[in-house]
BALOBA-1460 file (C-alpha; in Angstrom, 3 decimals):
// residues 309
<rec num="1" residu="m" x="-7.851" y="-55.414" z="22.780"/>
<rec num="2" residu="r" x="-6.081" y="-55.388" z="19.407"/>
<rec num="3" residu="f" x="-9.464" y="-54.972" z="17.714"/>
<rec num="4" residu="v" x="-10.205" y="-51.956" z="19.855"/>
<rec num="5" residu="q" x="-6.798" y="-50.395" z="19.101"/>
<rec num="6" residu="s" x="-7.248" y="-50.989" z="15.386"/>
<rec num="7" residu="k" x="-10.685" y="-49.448" z="15.478"/>
<rec num="8" residu="i" x="-9.285" y="-46.352" z="17.258"/>
<rec num="9" residu="i" x="-6.474" y="-46.050" z="14.666"/>
<rec num="10" residu="i" x="-8.966" y="-46.328" z="11.776"/>
<rec num="11" residu="l" x="-11.207" y="-43.732" z="13.435"/>
<rec num="12" residu="l" x="-8.240" y="-41.337" z="13.833"/>
<rec num="13" residu="i" x="-7.252" y="-41.816" z="10.232"/>
<rec num="14" residu="l" x="-10.846" y="-41.139" z="9.063"/>
<rec num="15" residu="t" x="-10.985" y="-38.067" z="11.292"/>
<rec num="16" residu="f" x="-7.773" y="-36.419" z="10.131"/>
<rec num="17" residu="l" x="-7.696" y="-37.643" z="6.537"/>
<rec num="18" residu="p" x="-10.099" y="-34.961" z="5.172"/>
<rec num="19" residu="s" x="-8.063" y="-32.129" z="6.676"/>
<rec num="20" residu="v" x="-4.858" y="-33.613" z="5.305"/>
<rec num="21" residu="l" x="-6.407" y="-33.904" z="1.823"/>
<rec num="22" residu="v" x="-7.691" y="-30.355" z="2.026"/>
<rec num="23" residu="a" x="-4.247" y="-29.083" z="2.985"/>
<rec num="24" residu="q" x="-2.665" y="-31.003" z="0.083"/>
<rec num="25" residu="s" x="-5.273" y="-29.606" z="-2.304"/>
<rec num="26" residu="t" x="-4.720" y="-26.022" z="-1.039"/>
<rec num="27" residu="r" x="-0.959" y="-26.374" z="-1.461"/>
<rec num="28" residu="q" x="-1.334" y="-27.700" z="-5.013"/>
<rec num="29" residu="k" x="-3.712" y="-24.957" z="-5.951"/>
<rec num="30" residu="r" x="-1.198" y="-22.345" z="-4.666"/>
<rec num="31" residu="l" x="1.696" y="-23.995" z="-6.485"/>
<rec num="32" residu="d" x="-0.368" y="-23.992" z="-9.730"/>
<rec num="33" residu="y" x="-1.195" y="-20.309" z="-9.111"/>
<rec num="34" residu="v" x="2.476" y="-19.396" z="-8.747"/>
<rec num="35" residu="d" x="3.451" y="-21.256" z="-11.891"/>
<rec num="36" residu="k" x="0.678" y="-19.524" z="-13.848"/>
<rec num="37" residu="y" x="1.267" y="-15.925" z="-12.716"/>
<rec num="38" residu="k" x="4.936" y="-15.701" z="-11.657"/>
<rec num="39" residu="t" x="5.927" y="-14.093" z="-14.939"/>
<rec num="40" residu="y" x="3.464" y="-11.237" z="-14.386"/>
<rec num="41" residu="a" x="4.854" y="-10.663" z="-10.949"/>
<rec num="42" residu="i" x="8.436" y="-10.492" z="-12.209"/>
<rec num="43" residu="e" x="7.455" y="-8.075" z="-14.974"/>
<rec num="44" residu="g" x="5.862" y="-5.867" z="-12.276"/>
<rec num="45" residu="m" x="9.068" y="-6.038" z="-10.251"/>
<rec num="46" residu="r" x="11.238" y="-5.009" z="-13.214"/>
<rec num="47" residu="d" x="8.892" y="-2.143" z="-14.249"/>
<rec num="48" residu="y" x="7.901" y="-0.873" z="-10.782"/>
<rec num="49" residu="k" x="10.437" y="-2.175" z="-8.295"/>
<rec num="50" residu="i" x="7.871" y="-4.159" z="-6.308"/>
<rec num="51" residu="p" x="9.169" y="-7.517" z="-5.073"/>
<rec num="52" residu="a" x="7.761" y="-10.410" z="-7.115"/>
<rec num="53" residu="s" x="7.408" y="-12.455" z="-3.911"/>
<rec num="54" residu="i" x="5.155" y="-9.798" z="-2.393"/>
<rec num="55" residu="t" x="2.908" y="-9.546" z="-5.514"/>
<rec num="56" residu="l" x="2.521" y="-13.350" z="-5.703"/>
<rec num="57" residu="a" x="1.794" y="-13.654" z="-1.995"/>
<rec num="58" residu="q" x="-0.792" y="-10.905" z="-2.190"/>
<rec num="59" residu="g" x="-2.357" y="-12.549" z="-5.232"/>
<rec num="60" residu="i" x="-2.605" y="-15.904" z="-3.469"/>
<rec num="61" residu="l" x="-4.015" y="-14.379" z="-0.277"/>
<rec num="62" residu="e" x="-6.376" y="-11.830" z="-1.820"/>
<rec num="63" residu="s" x="-7.788" y="-14.106" z="-4.585"/>
<rec num="64" residu="g" x="-7.821" y="-17.449" z="-2.778"/>
<rec num="65" residu="a" x="-5.223" y="-18.684" z="-5.324"/>
<rec num="66" residu="g" x="-7.469" y="-17.391" z="-8.125"/>
<rec num="67" residu="e" x="-10.704" y="-18.993" z="-6.933"/>
<rec num="68" residu="s" x="-12.384" y="-16.024" z="-5.237"/>
<rec num="69" residu="k" x="-15.502" y="-14.483" z="-6.877"/>
<rec num="70" residu="l" x="-13.551" y="-11.255" z="-7.565"/>
<rec num="71" residu="a" x="-10.819" y="-13.175" z="-9.383"/>
<rec num="72" residu="s" x="-12.938" y="-15.748" z="-11.197"/>
<rec num="73" residu="k" x="-15.659" y="-13.363" z="-12.347"/>
<rec num="74" residu="g" x="-13.831" y="-10.008" z="-12.584"/>
<rec num="75" residu="n" x="-10.140" y="-10.959" z="-12.859"/>
<rec num="76" residu="n" x="-9.475" y="-8.881" z="-9.748"/>
<rec num="77" residu="h" x="-6.608" y="-10.744" z="-8.003"/>
<rec num="78" residu="f" x="-5.808" y="-8.026" z="-5.381"/>
<rec num="79" residu="g" x="-9.133" y="-6.877" z="-4.029"/>
<rec num="80" residu="i" x="-8.580" y="-3.341" z="-5.375"/>
<rec num="81" residu="k" x="-11.631" y="-1.172" z="-4.927"/>
<rec num="82" residu="c" x="-12.958" y="1.242" z="-7.535"/>
<rec num="83" residu="g" x="-11.758" y="4.598" z="-6.218"/>
<rec num="84" residu="r" x="-12.897" y="7.982" z="-7.471"/>
<rec num="85" residu="n" x="-11.136" y="7.891" z="-10.861"/>
<rec num="86" residu="w" x="-11.859" y="4.352" z="-11.921"/>
<rec num="87" residu="k" x="-13.577" y="4.350" z="-15.348"/>
<rec num="88" residu="g" x="-13.574" y="0.623" z="-16.056"/>
<rec num="89" residu="k" x="-16.110" y="-2.117" z="-15.318"/>
<rec num="90" residu="k" x="-17.225" y="-2.669" z="-11.744"/>
<rec num="91" residu="s" x="-18.807" y="-5.263" z="-9.476"/>
<rec num="92" residu="y" x="-20.173" y="-4.986" z="-5.963"/>
<rec num="93" residu="h" x="-19.366" y="-7.227" z="-3.036"/>
<rec num="94" residu="d" x="-19.495" y="-7.158" z="0.766"/>
<rec num="95" residu="d" x="-16.118" y="-6.440" z="2.360"/>
<rec num="96" residu="d" x="-15.421" y="-3.925" z="5.163"/>
<rec num="97" residu="a" x="-18.919" y="-2.629" z="4.376"/>
<rec num="98" residu="r" x="-21.825" y="-3.992" z="2.426"/>
<rec num="99" residu="g" x="-21.974" y="-3.621" z="-1.363"/>
<rec num="100" residu="e" x="-18.528" y="-2.064" z="-1.929"/>
<rec num="101" residu="c" x="-17.374" y="-1.283" z="-5.441"/>
<rec num="102" residu="f" x="-14.482" y="-3.345" z="-6.860"/>
<rec num="103" residu="r" x="-12.596" y="-3.013" z="-10.148"/>
<rec num="104" residu="n" x="-13.174" y="-5.554" z="-12.901"/>
<rec num="105" residu="y" x="-10.511" y="-6.365" z="-15.497"/>
<rec num="106" residu="r" x="-10.455" y="-7.959" z="-18.883"/>
<rec num="107" residu="s" x="-7.610" y="-10.317" z="-17.843"/>
<rec num="108" residu="a" x="-5.436" y="-11.393" z="-14.957"/>
<rec num="109" residu="k" x="-2.511" y="-9.605" z="-16.613"/>
<rec num="110" residu="e" x="-4.472" y="-6.315" z="-16.570"/>
<rec num="111" residu="s" x="-5.117" y="-6.952" z="-12.806"/>
<rec num="112" residu="y" x="-1.390" y="-7.483" z="-12.158"/>
<rec num="113" residu="d" x="-0.492" y="-4.352" z="-14.095"/>
<rec num="114" residu="d" x="-3.016" y="-2.275" z="-12.211"/>
<rec num="115" residu="h" x="-1.816" y="-3.625" z="-8.857"/>
<rec num="116" residu="s" x="1.684" y="-2.411" z="-9.655"/>
<rec num="117" residu="k" x="0.404" y="1.008" z="-10.717"/>
<rec num="118" residu="f" x="-1.832" y="1.195" z="-7.664"/>
<rec num="119" residu="l" x="1.142" y="0.804" z="-5.275"/>
<rec num="120" residu="a" x="3.494" y="2.913" z="-7.363"/>
<rec num="121" residu="n" x="1.029" y="5.823" z="-7.625"/>
<rec num="122" residu="g" x="-0.380" y="5.633" z="-4.134"/>
<rec num="123" residu="p" x="1.080" y="8.241" z="-1.861"/>
<rec num="124" residu="r" x="0.507" y="6.170" z="1.231"/>
<rec num="125" residu="y" x="2.862" y="3.495" z="-0.224"/>
<rec num="126" residu="a" x="5.639" y="5.880" z="-1.247"/>
<rec num="127" residu="f" x="7.905" y="4.892" z="1.674"/>
<rec num="128" residu="l" x="7.872" y="1.244" z="0.490"/>
<rec num="129" residu="f" x="10.007" y="2.101" z="-2.493"/>
<rec num="130" residu="e" x="12.816" y="3.165" z="-0.222"/>
<rec num="131" residu="l" x="13.056" y="-0.331" z="1.129"/>
<rec num="132" residu="d" x="15.424" y="-3.029" z="-0.132"/>
<rec num="133" residu="i" x="13.624" y="-4.882" z="-2.950"/>
<rec num="134" residu="n" x="14.904" y="-8.156" z="-1.494"/>
<rec num="135" residu="d" x="13.536" y="-7.476" z="2.013"/>
<rec num="136" residu="y" x="10.115" y="-9.093" z="1.602"/>
<rec num="137" residu="k" x="9.480" y="-9.014" z="5.349"/>
<rec num="138" residu="a" x="9.893" y="-5.176" z="5.476"/>
<rec num="139" residu="w" x="7.579" y="-4.885" z="2.456"/>
<rec num="140" residu="a" x="4.947" y="-7.098" z="3.990"/>
<rec num="141" residu="r" x="5.008" y="-5.079" z="7.244"/>
<rec num="142" residu="g" x="5.076" y="-1.843" z="5.312"/>
<rec num="143" residu="l" x="1.911" y="-2.812" z="3.383"/>
<rec num="144" residu="k" x="0.111" y="-3.482" z="6.650"/>
<rec num="145" residu="k" x="1.402" y="-0.213" z="8.094"/>
<rec num="146" residu="a" x="0.239" y="1.690" z="5.047"/>
<rec num="147" residu="g" x="-3.295" y="0.260" z="5.480"/>
<rec num="148" residu="y" x="-3.501" y="-2.061" z="2.453"/>
<rec num="149" residu="a" x="-5.592" y="-4.504" z="4.555"/>
<rec num="150" residu="t" x="-7.434" y="-4.282" z="7.831"/>
<rec num="151" residu="d" x="-6.432" y="-7.824" z="8.945"/>
<rec num="152" residu="p" x="-3.956" y="-7.385" z="11.844"/>
<rec num="153" residu="s" x="-2.127" y="-10.592" z="10.849"/>
<rec num="154" residu="y" x="-1.868" y="-9.500" z="7.160"/>
<rec num="155" residu="a" x="1.940" y="-9.062" z="7.175"/>
<rec num="156" residu="n" x="2.580" y="-12.358" z="8.916"/>
<rec num="157" residu="r" x="0.273" y="-14.172" z="6.499"/>
<rec num="158" residu="l" x="2.160" y="-12.783" z="3.524"/>
<rec num="159" residu="i" x="5.529" y="-13.737" z="5.036"/>
<rec num="160" residu="s" x="4.321" y="-17.225" z="5.752"/>
<rec num="161" residu="i" x="3.123" y="-17.739" z="2.176"/>
<rec num="162" residu="i" x="6.401" y="-16.400" z="0.789"/>
<rec num="163" residu="e" x="8.478" y="-18.735" z="2.942"/>
<rec num="164" residu="d" x="6.220" y="-21.769" z="2.622"/>
<rec num="165" residu="y" x="6.330" y="-21.592" z="-1.185"/>
<rec num="166" residu="e" x="9.845" y="-20.075" z="-1.444"/>
<rec num="167" residu="l" x="8.537" y="-17.132" z="-3.429"/>
<rec num="168" residu="y" x="11.618" y="-15.107" z="-2.494"/>
<rec num="169" residu="q" x="13.448" y="-16.939" z="-5.290"/>
<rec num="170" residu="y" x="11.569" y="-14.874" z="-7.837"/>
<rec num="171" residu="d" x="12.961" y="-11.622" z="-6.414"/>
<rec num="172" residu="s" x="16.100" y="-12.431" z="-8.348"/>
<rec num="173" residu="g" x="14.101" y="-11.749" z="-11.513"/>
<rec num="174" residu="k" x="14.631" y="-15.263" z="-12.876"/>
<rec num="175" residu="v" x="11.888" y="-17.624" z="-14.046"/>
<rec num="176" residu="q" x="12.572" y="-21.197" z="-14.944"/>
<rec num="177" residu="n" x="10.573" y="-22.824" z="-17.742"/>
<rec num="178" residu="s" x="8.926" y="-19.510" z="-18.579"/>
<rec num="179" residu="r" x="8.891" y="-17.364" z="-21.610"/>
<rec num="180" residu="k" x="11.606" y="-14.712" z="-21.827"/>
<rec num="181" residu="i" x="10.440" y="-11.422" z="-20.301"/>
<rec num="182" residu="r" x="10.851" y="-8.443" z="-22.523"/>
<rec num="183" residu="i" x="10.358" y="-4.924" z="-21.199"/>
<rec num="184" residu="r" x="9.198" y="-2.763" z="-24.061"/>
<rec num="185" residu="k" x="10.447" y="0.771" z="-24.469"/>
<rec num="186" residu="s" x="8.527" y="3.599" z="-26.035"/>
<rec num="187" residu="k" x="9.813" y="5.754" z="-28.891"/>
<rec num="188" residu="s" x="11.153" y="8.219" z="-26.302"/>
<rec num="189" residu="g" x="13.307" y="5.481" z="-24.796"/>
<rec num="190" residu="e" x="11.365" y="5.460" z="-21.545"/>
<rec num="191" residu="y" x="9.929" y="2.245" z="-20.132"/>
<rec num="192" residu="d" x="6.218" y="1.754" z="-20.873"/>
<rec num="193" residu="n" x="3.851" y="1.816" z="-17.883"/>
<rec num="194" residu="v" x="6.317" y="3.510" z="-15.524"/>
<rec num="195" residu="p" x="4.180" y="6.044" z="-13.609"/>
<rec num="196" residu="i" x="5.041" y="9.636" z="-14.395"/>
<rec num="197" residu="r" x="4.274" y="12.161" z="-11.681"/>
<rec num="198" residu="k" x="4.471" y="15.896" z="-11.661"/>
<rec num="199" residu="h" x="5.493" y="15.839" z="-8.029"/>
<rec num="200" residu="q" x="8.202" y="13.954" z="-6.108"/>
<rec num="201" residu="v" x="6.772" y="12.289" z="-3.019"/>
<rec num="202" residu="y" x="8.658" y="12.788" z="0.255"/>
<rec num="203" residu="l" x="8.218" y="11.416" z="3.766"/>
<rec num="204" residu="s" x="7.971" y="13.164" z="7.146"/>
<rec num="205" residu="n" x="6.721" y="11.470" z="10.295"/>
<rec num="206" residu="d" x="5.990" y="8.429" z="8.072"/>
<rec num="207" residu="l" x="3.583" y="10.576" z="6.074"/>
<rec num="208" residu="a" x="3.689" y="11.196" z="2.359"/>
<rec num="209" residu="y" x="3.791" y="14.802" z="1.208"/>
<rec num="210" residu="v" x="4.682" y="16.869" z="-1.846"/>
<rec num="211" residu="l" x="5.974" y="20.386" z="-2.261"/>
<rec num="212" residu="a" x="3.673" y="22.752" z="-4.165"/>
<rec num="213" residu="k" x="4.910" y="24.035" z="-7.517"/>
<rec num="214" residu="p" x="3.890" y="27.234" z="-9.337"/>
<rec num="215" residu="g" x="0.290" y="26.938" z="-10.512"/>
<rec num="216" residu="d" x="-0.614" y="24.095" z="-8.183"/>
<rec num="217" residu="t" x="-4.069" y="24.010" z="-6.615"/>
<rec num="218" residu="f" x="-5.634" y="21.545" z="-4.220"/>
<rec num="219" residu="l" x="-7.712" y="20.334" z="-7.153"/>
<rec num="220" residu="s" x="-4.780" y="19.645" z="-9.471"/>
<rec num="221" residu="i" x="-2.923" y="17.753" z="-6.676"/>
<rec num="222" residu="s" x="-6.069" y="15.856" z="-5.818"/>
<rec num="223" residu="k" x="-6.474" y="14.636" z="-9.387"/>
<rec num="224" residu="e" x="-2.806" y="13.590" z="-9.573"/>
<rec num="225" residu="f" x="-3.017" y="11.444" z="-6.455"/>
<rec num="226" residu="d" x="-6.753" y="10.512" z="-6.550"/>
<rec num="227" residu="i" x="-7.522" y="12.171" z="-3.260"/>
<rec num="228" residu="s" x="-10.436" y="14.464" z="-2.513"/>
<rec num="229" residu="w" x="-9.340" y="18.131" z="-2.655"/>
<rec num="230" residu="k" x="-11.455" y="18.796" z="0.402"/>
<rec num="231" residu="k" x="-9.552" y="16.124" z="2.270"/>
<rec num="232" residu="l" x="-6.265" y="17.677" z="1.238"/>
<rec num="233" residu="i" x="-7.329" y="20.985" z="2.696"/>
<rec num="234" residu="r" x="-8.380" y="19.310" z="5.919"/>
<rec num="235" residu="y" x="-5.215" y="17.150" z="6.148"/>
<rec num="236" residu="n" x="-3.146" y="20.356" z="5.985"/>
<rec num="237" residu="d" x="-5.093" y="22.454" z="8.431"/>
<rec num="238" residu="l" x="-6.006" y="24.993" z="5.822"/>
<rec num="239" residu="h" x="-9.240" y="26.623" z="4.568"/>
<rec num="240" residu="i" x="-11.020" y="26.487" z="1.260"/>
<rec num="241" residu="g" x="-9.948" y="29.990" z="0.190"/>
<rec num="242" residu="y" x="-6.277" y="29.304" z="0.684"/>
<rec num="243" residu="s" x="-4.045" y="29.527" z="-2.429"/>
<rec num="244" residu="l" x="-0.996" y="27.316" z="-2.565"/>
<rec num="245" residu="t" x="2.368" y="28.973" z="-3.029"/>
<rec num="246" residu="e" x="5.560" y="27.422" z="-4.297"/>
<rec num="247" residu="g" x="7.298" y="25.299" z="-1.648"/>
<rec num="248" residu="d" x="4.180" y="24.730" z="0.552"/>
<rec num="249" residu="i" x="4.159" y="21.274" z="2.149"/>
<rec num="250" residu="v" x="1.007" y="19.405" z="1.181"/>
<rec num="251" residu="y" x="0.351" y="16.179" z="3.145"/>
<rec num="252" residu="l" x="-1.502" y="13.432" z="1.273"/>
<rec num="253" residu="r" x="-2.760" y="11.840" z="4.492"/>
<rec num="254" residu="s" x="-4.028" y="13.122" z="7.787"/>
<rec num="255" residu="k" x="-1.222" y="14.350" z="10.041"/>
<rec num="256" residu="k" x="-0.380" y="12.734" z="13.392"/>
<rec num="257" residu="n" x="-0.828" y="13.846" z="16.948"/>
<rec num="258" residu="k" x="2.917" y="14.071" z="17.676"/>
<rec num="259" residu="a" x="6.229" y="14.172" z="15.862"/>
<rec num="260" residu="a" x="8.334" y="11.159" z="15.039"/>
<rec num="261" residu="k" x="10.560" y="9.596" z="17.669"/>
<rec num="262" residu="g" x="13.720" y="11.596" z="18.203"/>
<rec num="263" residu="y" x="11.917" y="14.933" z="18.185"/>
<rec num="264" residu="k" x="10.734" y="16.315" z="21.505"/>
<rec num="265" residu="v" x="11.174" y="20.063" z="21.724"/>
<rec num="266" residu="y" x="11.562" y="22.571" z="18.907"/>
<rec num="267" residu="t" x="12.961" y="26.047" z="19.337"/>
<rec num="268" residu="v" x="11.064" y="28.660" z="17.340"/>
<rec num="269" residu="k" x="13.045" y="30.331" z="14.570"/>
<rec num="270" residu="e" x="12.547" y="33.479" z="12.527"/>
<rec num="271" residu="g" x="9.517" y="33.214" z="10.267"/>
<rec num="272" residu="d" x="7.950" y="30.253" z="12.110"/>
<rec num="273" residu="s" x="4.280" y="30.054" z="12.840"/>
<rec num="274" residu="m" x="2.307" y="27.379" z="14.600"/>
<rec num="275" residu="h" x="1.016" y="26.142" z="11.243"/>
<rec num="276" residu="s" x="4.478" y="25.993" z="9.587"/>
<rec num="277" residu="i" x="5.806" y="24.073" z="12.606"/>
<rec num="278" residu="s" x="2.907" y="21.643" z="12.432"/>
<rec num="279" residu="q" x="3.671" y="21.096" z="8.746"/>
<rec num="280" residu="k" x="7.397" y="20.704" z="9.356"/>
<rec num="281" residu="f" x="6.856" y="17.829" z="11.801"/>
<rec num="282" residu="g" x="3.659" y="16.345" z="10.382"/>
<rec num="283" residu="i" x="1.589" y="17.164" z="13.456"/>
<rec num="284" residu="k" x="-2.084" y="18.220" z="13.535"/>
<rec num="285" residu="l" x="-2.260" y="21.932" z="14.379"/>
<rec num="286" residu="k" x="-4.783" y="21.416" z="17.195"/>
<rec num="287" residu="s" x="-2.485" y="18.756" z="18.699"/>
<rec num="288" residu="l" x="0.479" y="21.168" z="18.655"/>
<rec num="289" residu="y" x="-1.591" y="23.790" z="20.523"/>
<rec num="290" residu="k" x="-2.831" y="21.160" z="23.004"/>
<rec num="291" residu="m" x="0.642" y="19.721" z="23.747"/>
<rec num="292" residu="n" x="1.916" y="23.164" z="24.573"/>
<rec num="293" residu="k" x="-1.243" y="24.288" z="26.453"/>
<rec num="294" residu="k" x="-1.595" y="27.266" z="24.126"/>
<rec num="295" residu="k" x="-4.728" y="28.974" z="22.886"/>
<rec num="296" residu="e" x="-5.353" y="29.511" z="19.146"/>
<rec num="297" residu="d" x="-4.475" y="33.211" z="19.383"/>
<rec num="298" residu="y" x="-0.947" y="32.340" z="20.588"/>
<rec num="299" residu="i" x="1.854" y="33.647" z="18.254"/>
<rec num="300" residu="p" x="5.208" y="31.950" z="18.771"/>
<rec num="301" residu="e" x="8.278" y="34.164" z="19.312"/>
<rec num="302" residu="v" x="11.855" y="33.405" z="18.284"/>
<rec num="303" residu="g" x="13.496" y="31.265" z="20.945"/>
<rec num="304" residu="d" x="10.263" y="29.837" z="22.377"/>
<rec num="305" residu="p" x="10.558" y="26.095" z="23.170"/>
<rec num="306" residu="l" x="7.623" y="24.057" z="21.870"/>
<rec num="307" residu="r" x="6.880" y="20.412" z="22.502"/>
<rec num="308" residu="v" x="6.351" y="18.435" z="19.384"/>
<rec num="309" residu="r" x="6.095" y="15.013" z="21.014"/>
C-alpha cells in the first residue's frame, strides 16, 4: 500500500514538475526583461506622460518578454504595424491577417521611443492623456477601448502583469540600481521628442476631433494624424469637394450611432442643421435621420426636438 502511494506521489510530481519549471522560467524571463528595459519605460513616462507600468506590461505581453520574432529580429517590442507614413525597415508576419507589415528598429530603445510617440500622436489615444498617470487600470482599459489590441482580455492581462511584477512602483519615476535618467533639452528649451501638433485634440462622445484652422484641408490634417484624407471626409459625412472653414469639427474616427449617455433630446437652435447637430454630438448623419424618422430632405426648424440617443 505504501509502495502504491509513493508511486502515485512520484507520478504526480513528474506530471506537474514541468509546468512548475516552465512557470518559474517565464517569471524569471519577465523579471530580467523588466530589469533590462525599465529605464526606457520611465524615460517615456517623463517625456510623454505614459505610465511606465503600462509600457513595461505591454512590452512583456507584446514581445513575449523580448523573445518574439518581432522583438528578436526587428527590435519591435510593441507589435506596431507599419502605417502609411512609416519610412523605416519592415518585416512581414501573420497577425490579424496574413503577411501584415510591421516596423523594424535599430534598437530596443528606438522601439520604446516610437511606442511613446505612437500613443502620444495617435488621435484615438488622446483621451488616455486625461487619465491619472498613476491609474494603470484605467490606462489598461483605455488601451483596449481605443482598439490597441483585438484580444478581449487585453486590459486584464496587462493589469495582471503589472500587479504580479509590481510594475506600478516605476510610475513614481524612480529606478533602483539604474543609471541616472537625464531628459535632454533642445536649444529652444523645449524637451526633445515631445510631439508637436498644429491642432489640439478634443473629445466628444469618446471620439477624438480637431477644430479646423485657416488654410486647413483634409489632406493637411490627414498627414498630421496619419489618416487617409478620404476616410476623414467619410467620417465627417462630407463630400470630396467640401472646403474646410475655420472652426469646423473634424472627427478623426468614424462617428457613432447615438450620442453619449446623458444626452437624449436636443432642441434645435438658430443656425443648426442636421449635419451640424450630428457633428456636435458625434453621431453619424444617417443615424440622426433614422432615429428621428426623418427623410434626407428634412430641414430642422428652431424649437424642433430631435432625439440624439
